[in-house]
C-alpha positions, 0 to 999 in steps of 0.5 A: 358510161356517161359516168354511171356506175357498172350496178347501175348499168343494166338498170339504166338498159330497163330505163330507156327500154321502158321509157325510149323504146331500147329494144332488145337485146338489151347491149351496151352498144344500143344503151349507148347508141340509145343515149346519143340519139336521145341526147343528140350527140355522135360522141361523149366527147360532144358532152364536154363541149356543147352545153346544151348538150351536157344540160340534156344530159343532166335532164336525162339522169334527171329523169332516170333517177325519178324513175328509179326511186319509183322502183 
């Protein structure tokens, strides 16, 4: 999903649950829908076509990385 390695997907699910209100069950589909909602996009393709959406993705990744390091 969106360039994140598979072993990070479950960690991303927990991040989305704790920080962005992702509801259980934590499925790949729910996580992808939540990420698209946060980024304001309808598909991943828009990340290549919409500079602002790509910046929002970078911001979300940055927040995820900070959250993950805090453990």
